[in-house]
C-alpha positions in Angstrom: -7.4 -23.4 7.6 -8.0 -20.8 10.3 -5.9 -17.6 10.2 -4.8 -15.6 13.2 -6.6 -12.3 13.2 -3.6 -10.1 14.1 -1.0 -11.9 11.9 -1.1 -9.4 9.1 -0.9 -6.4 11.5 2.2 -8.0 13.1 4.0 -8.3 9.8 3.1 -4.7 9.0 4.5 -3.5 12.3 7.6 -5.6 11.8 8.2 -4.1 8.4 7.6 -0.5 9.6 10.1 -1.1 12.5 12.7 -2.5 10.1 12.2 0.3 7.5 12.5 3.0 10.2 15.7 1.4 11.5 17.2 1.4 8.0 16.2 5.0 7.4 17.6 6.1 10.8 20.9 4.3 10.2 21.3 5.8 6.7 20.4 9.3 7.9 22.8 9.1 10.8 25.7 8.1 8.5 25.0 10.9 6.0 24.4 13.4 8.8 27.7 12.5 10.5 29.5 12.8 7.2 28.1 16.2 6.7 28.7 17.3 10.2 32.4 16.1 10.1 33.0 18.0 6.9 31.3 21.2 8.0 34.3 22.4 9.9 34.1 23.6 13.5 30.6 22.8 14.9 29.5 26.0 16.4 26.0 27.4 16.5 26.2 28.9 13.0 27.5 25.6 11.5 24.6 23.7 13.1 22.1 26.2 11.7 23.8 25.9 8.3 23.4 22.1 8.4 19.7 22.4 8.9 19.0 25.4 6.7 18.4 23.6 3.4 14.8 22.4 2.9 16.0 18.9 2.0 17.8 18.6 5.4 14.7 19.9 7.2 12.5 17.3 5.5 15.1 14.5 6.1 15.4 15.5 9.7 11.6 15.5 10.1 11.4 12.1 8.5 14.1 10.9 10.9 12.1 12.1 13.9 8.9 10.5 12.6 10.8 7.2 12.0 12.3 7.4 15.5 8.8 7.9 17.0 7.2 5.1 14.9 10.1 2.8 15.9 9.7 3.6 19.5 5.9 3.3 19.4 6.0 -0.2 18.0 8.6 -1.3 20.6 6.5 0.2 23.5 3.4 -1.3 22.1 4.9 -4.8 22.2 6.2 -4.2 25.8 2.8 -3.0 26.9 1.1 -6.0 25.3 3.5 -8.4 27.0 3.7 -6.9 30.4 0.7 -4.7 31.1 -2.2 -7.1 31.4 -4.8 -4.8 32.8 -6.6 -3.3 29.7 -7.4 0.1 31.2 -3.8 0.6 32.3 -2.5 -0.4 28.9 -4.9 2.0 27.2 -3.9 4.8 29.6 -0.2 4.2 28.7 -1.0 4.2 25.0 -2.8 7.5 25.4 0.0 9.0 27.5 2.7 8.0 25.1 0.7 9.0 22.0 0.3 12.5 23.5 4.0 12.6 24.4 5.1 11.4 20.9 2.7 13.8 19.2 4.1 16.7 21.3 7.7 15.6 20.3 6.7 15.6 16.6 5.1 19.1 16.9 8.2 20.3 18.7 10.5 18.9 16.0 8.5 20.6 13.3 8.6 23.9 15.2 12.4 23.6 15.7 13.2 22.6 12.1 11.0 25.2 10.5 12.3 28.0 12.6 15.8 27.5 11.2 16.5 30.1 8.5 
């Protein structure tokens, strides 16, 4: 019996996308609960929400999960609709650079909160 070469990779991508969706949903519920119980949401309250190390790490994992989720979705769109290989690779490179920049920016923002 012949196996499809990319079948295992497809399952891995599917699992990563589902796991990232679950993490983002749980994070948003917990974050909304914390934000709603924090009182008036002024600048000091927002800084206070992200001051603990656990919240910084959870926020960074959220950003990484969001970017992984989006990357997998865009990859599937590019595979389905961009048939010219050079254009697809250029789009991969452009979005990889954009997502890496977003991740670095998120790290900078979260670790600058005191």
